[in-house]
N, C-alpha and C positions, 0 to 999 in steps of 0.2 A: 737696284735691288738692295735692300737693307742687309747689313751684315748680321747674321743670326748665329754667330759662334756662341757656344755654351761652355760654361765652366762647371767643374764638379766641385761641390762643397760638401765636406763631411763634418759630422758632429758626433759627440759622444752621447749615448743614450743608456739609461739604466735598464735593468731587467723589466721593470713594470711598464716602461714606455715601449720596449721591444715587444712585450706580450700584447699591449694595446694595439700596436701597429700590425701585429701578426695577421689579423683578419682583413686588413685593408688590401684590396686587389692591386691597386696601382699606388704604391707608397710614394713614389717620387712625385706624382701629380698631386696627391693628397698633401704632402709636406709643402710643395710649392704654393698651393692654394692657401694653406694655413698660414704660411709666412706672409704672403701678400695681404691676407685679411688682417693679420696682426699689425702690419705696417700701416694699413689704412686707418687703424684705430689708435695710433700713438698719441700721447699727450703732446700738444703742440709746443709746450714749454720744456718739459724734461725729456722729450723724445723717448719715453718708455723706461727711463732709469728709475723713476719713482722718487727721485731726489732733485732738489734745486740747488744750483751753485749759489754762492753768496750774491752774485750779481743778479741771477734769476730771481732770487728771493726778494731782493730790493725792488726789482721791477714788479713782481707780484704784489708786494705791499703797496706800491704806488697805484696799481690797478684796483686793488681791494679797497682803497680809500673811497672809491665812487662806485663800487660794484659789490654784489653779495652773491654767495652760493646759496641757492634756495631749492626746495623740492618743487617739481612741477605738479600742479594739481591734477593734471590729466594722466601722465604716464608714471609719475612718482620718481623720476630720475632727477639727479642733481643737475642744476644748470646755473650759468652765470646770468645775473640780472644787473643791468646798468641803472644806477640811481643818479647819474650825473645830470641828466636832464630834468630830474624832479627836484633839484635843490633850489 
């Protein structure tokens, strides 16, 4: 049987966040789901910091030499396109 121990994690919330959570019936489940969703959508390079370290920046520049960020014609989201095979 798998060990299912749980830990309690606390965080600070400002008044507007507390008001927004006020109508949520099961806040713990809601917060867990929101965190898991956010973790599933982290940038694979910066891991959600929004910043690149100098080494990450160097690696990005190496990748960018043969790739481009372009808008998808269908969904209009930004995506990476590999131009390495087209050279």
